[in-house]
Steps between C-alpha positions, in 0.01 A plus 500: 500500500186563704354202687136413439234622738405287801163433336683332211698293745185386675350384171810302407545344843136395517519352150812300575372354824140427409500392135620155394692480172293387203692181424252397229625784279869408503677525167642211301217270609691418819370504855721577796418397854475772757784459750396355836645799682543858392795724580590555865490871566781688661431707810561804279218412261233713665717810476714447191306465177543644152233571241495528123241538229501489120242507221440328167561656158374489143705553188307723266753491214834337431478140621784281375650782293622647829723195556697610192550858617184655355274734702198386698221673692369351822246604763494407869186301587443611855172316555706178521758493779726273702593576859798351678634477852844408628555402863757307700450134583717223636654265249499497120352748256123453484271608216123546516317579176156451346604153387774384734590507868829346600880523499637704211746218428208264431292742290376369163678606184243762401609698806868493394487863373394644835737264678792634299395858574460436874848347525658783302327759717625338819852489356484869408392588853764264647236289672535123550302260281291396799292633785234684298138435404387677181130503422343625177131495412268688271275493197747519208426185296809303397594421141264756347747751354427747781843498664424266789859378539640854496234624743570212740873566491451876545266459798733252671810710434335806650382305805853371569650845447236654726579241766870583477442873543770568241481742207513320166481705182258446213761350267595234755136408558449477124804274459374269775164463324683437174684204654168323544375609159798342327426173675132525406530608137854440386555825309335773709492850350443674835162643399303305760743585778485873424120504470424317826737737681330813360153648541479673161494389135848460354677490168776243527792437267845351538480455875379856571151627575341843503153618600266595217199728472171313478174689442292199399140567599341155482567177693709209388346158554730210590363150447648168610470208258534254785788342309842551663746684281850372429736794474816289500398287201358804319826693538697200378261455208542862388877471529488183288294689240766774501763243410302296246264756337684828539293700250173401661640576846636839393178602323292435810740651752545815288123543483461449875769764561324748270163456672656523846669832422185646344278366781683724745359799309151345488505451877602860562229636268226251601469392137307182576414415141863503393612319814244225445608450140859465615399242762327294232797525266753406765299195600516372142878545499530316834287218361732479199791469741327191637402615849120500479273203579143386421386623841648844440356521149156410634500791744653739248214423260242535776640841601499632144148365438387682814628830361845527658707772336794262512598169657825308534678246713712632785817349640682193379197345334418137412226537758446756773309823447381748240440873532219684323445874462146613578318810372391621845412378850164347402650326201777358721238325715323362193834391356587320821165319495551397136845362574372296792219367283766397246688297760726743686576359843502848653530862394633818652432864411788747506344843535661820369571621853742207538727594212442864405816703551 
């Protein structure tokens, strides 16, 4: 694995030392006091430091169905990234993140997924569960269906591996990220872990991913409802539907599978009209599975009223983000403006150069 450039390291180090955590944004409505003293750095700290970086993702097709072995298509979202450092310190494991700075043992429960991954990574490398400061910061918003937990785990894993100087294969890195994903979401398909570890669009099914050809010539617009998603409850809700309303569950999952398989052809041929129709159809099936929300429906309607070729929720749902397919670059800007006017907290444009392959 290649270490990041020194310029990347400078950015991360400056961020960690000069920016105070935003304690007002902590999850679960809880506020944690900043420890009186930070980690005490080892004499090796100036020379020994590891770096890692990971990006967000969007699921274009296949949410929830993928948990039951069906295919899904996901794109890396490289405009949103997390960067991590690992360096020696004296004493216990120390974690610095956007919303926490303190001993890993005292971290709030919403950081349990990355905590589990960090400990597993240290075990794999035969390192003690002490004497290291891991820092992770970036602009991937949490609880928005964009893979924040997987990206955080991937960045931290790579920083610890980089610090160790050891060679760790892709499968082992993937399994380490999956440890955190299982803590975060209960039943984790592996889609997020594969997508944040890759730089190209993937088709994922049954624990395996493969790159796909994407010739799409217009941007995708991602819009944040401002309402945190709840992947864990959504996954449990769909599983409950599978047990109690099997016909309804099967009808929706079969339709999602069909559109996912056909969408791969649309992406290769740049058939935007067909792709947009499939996005609209899949959203209705996801809504019937019970994973939409009023906030998501509001932005879906706004996107379609503004001329989007297709619009759907992305990720676990029950909050989080939508994605909308624009007609061209100018329309993408207008679509973004319309979504903000309708209440989107923020929007991002994914340009064709980011996902064409």
